[in-house]
C-alpha positions in Angstrom: 153.5 178.5 52.4 153.6 180.6 49.3 155.2 177.9 47.2 152.4 175.5 48.3 149.7 178.1 47.4 151.2 178.6 44.0 151.6 174.8 43.4 148.0 174.1 44.4 146.8 176.9 42.1 148.9 175.6 39.2 147.2 172.2 39.6 143.8 173.8 39.8 144.6 175.7 36.5 145.8 172.6 34.7 142.8 170.5 35.7 140.5 173.4 35.0 142.0 173.8 31.6 141.4 170.1 30.9 137.8 170.3 32.1 137.1 173.4 30.0 137.6 171.5 26.8 134.7 169.2 27.6 132.3 171.4 29.7 129.3 173.1 28.1 128.1 176.1 30.1 124.5 176.1 28.8 121.2 175.8 30.6 119.3 174.4 27.6 117.5 171.1 28.0 118.8 167.9 26.4 118.1 164.2 26.8 120.9 162.1 28.4 122.4 159.5 26.1 125.8 158.8 27.7 127.2 155.6 29.2 125.5 155.8 32.6 122.4 153.8 31.7 120.1 154.6 34.6 119.8 158.2 33.3 119.1 157.3 29.6 116.4 159.5 28.3 116.3 161.8 31.4 115.9 165.5 30.5 118.7 167.7 32.0 120.6 170.9 31.3 123.5 170.8 28.8 125.8 171.8 31.7 124.8 168.8 33.7 125.0 166.5 30.6 128.5 167.7 29.9 129.5 167.1 33.6 128.2 163.5 33.4 130.0 163.0 30.1 133.3 164.2 31.7 132.7 161.9 34.6 131.8 158.7 32.7 132.8 159.1 29.1 136.0 161.1 29.0 139.2 159.1 29.8 140.5 160.5 33.1 137.7 163.0 33.3 136.5 161.9 36.8 140.1 162.0 38.1 140.5 165.5 36.7 137.2 166.6 38.3 138.2 165.1 41.7 141.7 166.7 41.4 140.2 170.1 40.5 137.7 169.9 43.4 140.3 168.6 45.9 143.0 171.1 45.0 140.5 173.9 45.1 139.5 173.0 48.6 143.2 172.6 49.6 143.9 176.0 48.1 141.1 177.6 50.1 142.4 176.0 53.3 146.0 177.2 52.6 144.6 180.7 51.9 142.9 180.6 55.3 146.2 179.5 56.9 148.0 182.3 55.1 145.5 184.9 56.3 145.9 183.7 59.9 149.7 183.5 59.7 150.1 187.1 58.5 152.5 189.0 60.7 151.5 192.6 60.0 148.1 194.2 59.5 148.9 194.7 55.8 149.7 191.0 55.3 146.5 190.0 57.2 144.4 192.2 55.1 146.0 190.8 51.9 145.4 187.3 53.2 141.8 188.0 54.0 141.2 189.5 50.6 142.8 186.5 49.0 140.6 184.2 51.1 137.5 186.1 50.1 138.4 185.8 46.4 139.1 182.1 46.8 135.8 181.4 48.6 133.8 183.3 46.0 135.6 181.4 43.2 134.8 178.1 44.9 131.1 179.0 45.4 130.7 180.0 41.8 132.5 176.8 40.7 129.9 174.7 42.7 127.2 176.2 40.6 128.7 175.0 37.3 127.5 171.4 37.1 123.9 172.5 37.3 122.9 169.5 39.4 120.4 169.4 42.3 123.0 170.7 44.8 124.0 173.7 42.7 120.4 174.4 41.6 119.8 175.9 45.0 122.7 178.4 44.4 122.2 179.4 40.8 118.7 180.9 40.9 117.7 182.4 37.6 121.2 183.5 36.5 122.2 182.0 33.2 124.9 179.3 33.2 127.3 181.2 30.9 127.3 184.1 33.4 128.4 181.6 36.2 131.1 180.2 34.0 132.4 183.6 33.0 132.4 184.7 36.7 134.3 181.5 37.6 137.0 182.2 35.0 137.3 185.9 35.9 137.5 185.1 39.7 140.2 182.5 39.0 142.1 185.2 37.1 141.8 187.5 40.0 143.1 184.8 42.4 146.0 184.3 40.0 146.8 188.0 40.1 146.5 188.2 43.9 148.7 185.1 44.3 151.3 186.6 42.0 151.4 189.8 44.1 151.6 187.9 47.4 154.3 185.7 46.0 156.3 188.6 44.7 156.1 190.6 48.0 156.9 187.8 50.4 159.3 185.5 48.7 162.1 187.9 47.7 165.4 187.1 49.4 164.2 183.9 51.1 165.9 180.8 49.7 163.9 177.6 49.9 165.4 174.4 51.3 164.9 171.0 49.8 162.9 169.9 52.9 160.3 172.7 52.4 160.0 171.8 48.7 159.5 168.1 49.5 156.8 168.9 52.1 155.1 171.2 49.5 155.2 168.4 46.9 153.7 165.9 49.4 150.9 168.3 50.4 150.1 169.1 46.8 149.8 165.5 45.8 147.6 164.6 48.8 144.2 165.6 47.3 145.0 163.4 44.3 145.8 160.4 46.4 143.0 161.0 48.9 140.1 159.5 46.9 142.1 156.2 46.5 142.9 155.7 50.2 
């Protein structure tokens, strides 16, 4: 379970790193001029403009957005399973804390595109604050996963069947949009 958590988180970090190169966390208004013609000339925030550019103009951008979103959700589900599967009170508490961090990170991530859906979440908080909170929470999740990994995996060798199952489950969110 821990190997799967770490694997999902690594994919979320890689896809998030790719998206960070193209995302602009700014609430300033710009006119859309990208390749999606129905929105030409529409006024929108720079954050939403960069999200549309990632989706339509950056090669592989939409795939990276979908992978980031899918693996983030898979990571949250795995954190919930990890919290439920805890054997002692200390492990359950660590799992619940990890689940809370993951949920908060996911909610803050939903606010970043600055579209109509996230507009109900953001309120009057500036977009750079949401972006910074998302990055800091991702760092906190990374630290918590490292602590959980270190405490629970010492002395337990992994078999090749477990590793194969982890690989299949990690690749599932990427394949899902194409099925």
